[in-house]
C-alpha positions in Angstrom: -10.1 -5.8 1.7 -11.9 -9.1 3.1 -14.9 -9.5 1.6 -18.0 -11.7 3.6 -21.7 -11.9 2.8 -22.7 -10.4 5.7 -24.3 -7.5 6.5 -22.5 -3.6 7.2 -23.3 -4.1 10.8 -21.9 -7.3 11.5 -19.1 -6.5 9.0 -18.0 -3.7 11.5 -18.4 -5.9 15.1 -16.5 -7.8 13.8 -13.9 -5.4 12.4 -13.8 -3.2 16.0 -13.5 -6.7 17.4 -10.4 -8.2 15.6 -8.9 -4.9 15.1 -8.9 -4.8 11.3 -6.9 -2.6 9.8 -8.7 -2.9 6.9 -12.3 -3.1 5.2 -14.8 -4.7 4.6 -16.7 -5.3 1.4 -20.1 -6.5 2.0 -21.1 -8.9 -0.7 -25.2 -9.6 0.7 -26.3 -10.6 -2.3 -23.0 -13.0 -2.8 -22.4 -11.1 -6.5 -18.8 -10.7 -6.2 -18.5 -14.1 -4.5 -20.5 -15.6 -7.5 -17.7 -14.0 -10.5 -15.0 -14.6 -8.3 -15.1 -18.6 -7.6 -15.6 -18.0 -3.3 -19.2 -19.1 -3.9 -21.7 -21.8 -6.0 -24.9 -20.4 -5.4 -27.0 -17.0 -4.4 -28.2 -19.0 -1.4 -24.6 -19.5 -0.1 -24.2 -19.7 3.4 -20.7 -18.4 3.8 -17.8 -17.4 1.4 -14.9 -19.9 0.5 -11.3 -18.7 2.0 -9.8 -17.7 -1.5 -7.5 -14.8 -2.0 -6.1 -12.7 -5.7 -3.6 -10.5 -5.2 -4.7 -7.1 -7.4 -1.3 -4.7 -9.0 -1.8 -1.2 -9.2 -2.8 -2.0 -12.8 -5.9 -3.2 -11.8 -5.0 -6.6 -12.6 -4.7 -10.2 -11.1 -1.5 -11.0 -10.5 -2.2 -13.9 -8.5 -4.8 -16.3 -7.1 -5.0 -19.1 -4.6 -7.6 -20.7 -4.5 -7.7 -22.2 -2.2 -6.0 -21.2 1.4 -5.7 -22.2 5.2 -6.6 -18.9 7.3 -3.8 -20.5 9.7 -0.7 -20.5 6.9 -2.0 -17.9 4.1 -1.2 -14.9 5.6 2.9 -16.2 5.9 2.8 -17.9 2.5 1.5 -14.8 0.9 4.2 -12.5 2.8 6.2 -14.5 1.2 6.2 -14.1 -2.6 5.1 -10.5 -1.9 
């Protein structure tokens, strides 16, 4: 699941445009972004690109605090 500070309508258009096969979480109040370290304040314009791999038990298995959109998908697939 991806997280964004955008509205439901903005995320829907983005997901349709890029044919995303997974849901996008709309965090317009930045509560999740603040809790997981994707931003430092509730007025942040955008979220940092970070990844948490959460296991079936609901516990965090891996944390990637800094990722590159270009290389991270391949790196993450290699660890899974």
